[in-house]
C-alpha positions, 0 to 999 in steps of 0.5 A, spaced: 923 938 903 918 933 902 920 926 903 916 920 900 917 915 906 913 909 908 908 912 912 907 918 907 906 912 901 901 908 906 897 915 907 897 916 900 894 909 898 889 910 904 887 916 901 887 914 894 883 908 896 877 912 900 877 917 894 876 911 889 871 907 893 867 913 894 867 915 887 865 909 885 859 908 890 856 915 890 859 918 883 862 924 886 869 926 884 875 926 889 877 933 890 872 935 895 876 930 900 883 929 897 884 937 897 883 938 905 887 931 906 893 932 902 893 939 904 894 937 911 899 931 909 903 936 906 903 941 912 905 935 916 911 935 912 914 942 912 910 945 906 908 952 908 900 952 908 899 957 902 903 952 898 900 946 900 893 948 899 896 950 891 899 943 891 894 939 893 889 942 889 894 941 883 895 934 885 888 932 886 886 935 879 891 932 875 890 925 878 883 925 874 887 924 868 888 917 870 881 916 874 877 919 868 879 914 863 876 908 866 870 912 868 869 914 861 870 908 858 865 904 862 860 910 860 861 909 853 860 902 853 853 903 855 852 909 850 851 914 855 857 919 853 854 924 848 861 926 844 858 932 840 857 935 847 864 933 849 867 937 843 862 943 844 865 944 851 872 942 850 875 949 847 872 953 853 874 947 858 881 948 855 882 956 855 879 956 862 883 950 865 889 953 863 888 960 865 886 958 872 892 953 873 897 958 870 894 965 872 889 965 878 892 959 882 899 962 881 897 969 883 892 968 888 894 967 896 893 960 898 889 962 904 884 965 899 884 959 895 883 955 902 877 959 903 874 958 896 875 951 897 871 951 904 865 954 900 865 949 895 865 943 900 860 947 903 855 947 897 857 940 896 855 937 903 848 941 902 847 937 895 849 930 898 845 932 904 839 934 900 839 929 894 835 934 890 836 934 882 835 940 878 829 940 873 829 940 866 827 947 864 831 950 858 835 947 852 843 947 850 846 954 848 849 955 841 856 954 839 859 960 842 855 959 849 857 952 849 864 955 849 863 960 854 860 955 859 866 950 858 870 956 860 867 957 866 867 949 868 874 949 866 876 955 870 872 953 876 874 946 876 882 948 876 881 952 882 878 947 886 882 941 883 875 937 881 873 934 875 867 939 873 861 934 874 859 938 880 857 944 875 857 940 868 851 935 870 846 940 873 847 944 867 846 939 862 840 936 866 837 943 866 838 943 859 834 937 858 839 932 857 837 925 860 841 924 867 844 918 865 847 921 859 849 928 863 853 923 868 856 919 862 858 926 858 861 929 864 865 923 866 868 924 859 869 931 860 873 930 866 879 928 862 880 935 858 879 938 864 884 935 868 889 935 862 888 943 861 888 944 868 895 940 869 898 944 863 896 950 867 899 948 874 905 946 871 906 953 867 904 957 873 908 953 878 914 953 874 919 958 878 917 954 884 924 952 888 927 946 886 927 943 894 921 939 892 923 933 890 918 930 885 914 936 884 913 939 877 910 946 878 905 945 883 904 938 881 907 933 886 908 927 881 909 921 886 902 923 890 899 923 883 901 916 881 900 913 888 893 916 889 891 915 882 893 907 882 889 906 889 883 910 886 883 906 880 883 899 883 878 901 888 872 905 884 869 898 881 869 896 888 865 902 890 860 901 884 859 894 886 857 896 893 852 901 891 848 896 889 848 892 895 847 898 901 842 904 902 846 909 898 841 915 900 843 914 908 851 914 906 850 920 901 847 924 908 853 921 912 858 923 907 855 930 906 856 931 914 864 929 913 864 934 907 861 939 912 867 938 917 872 938 911 869 945 909 870 948 916 877 945 917 879 949 910 876 955 912 880 954 919 886 954 915 884 960 911 883 964 917 889 962 921 893 963 915 
């Protein structure tokens, strides 16, 4: 049984603050950091490791519902969101997100999800370290292709509790969308990805035991609210800090940390 005591609240506030600050500073989503830490926090409170991984992924994905709103508003004010692209991606994102949250997350063992997340973090660690940007080499596909790509983005994002920027930004930039617009459009896509995924997380975990107070399906609602509150407050501070320090070095340091978290999740998978 999870008890929301003062220590747990403090840990969630700290996690949300760090996630929000890094998101504002580096423009990255919080899932890659939040899922391993949330898994550890839940396991420390007696949640079985496989279930802890699933709840951590769902809680991370749902928190994007709150954090994405402030981000997309900021990008929209700067004219960086291509709303026709958002509309083209949205149907596929809805299908992929709901399918992953309601089906795959419930059926796949938590240990396999932990291993998949370790691989995801390893890839993101390399991207942070290398700092490479994809080159524009093709054009955007037609309507059916956009739905298919959206489904893939929504499906994979729901499985790792992320907002999809790690997939949508490289795809759009390779399809000749300017980086500024790709980032802004990706920020807007975070909301439908989180909404579709959250619906899937609730449906997929609806039959979980009711001994987890505050949980709705795989979503641990108190953690979502606490983490999201701290993240929204800290993201602007991270964005302002980005203009004052050498972000390139910080990206590499963050990449090393993500590599460590990847090792931790892989260890949890093999141990489980």
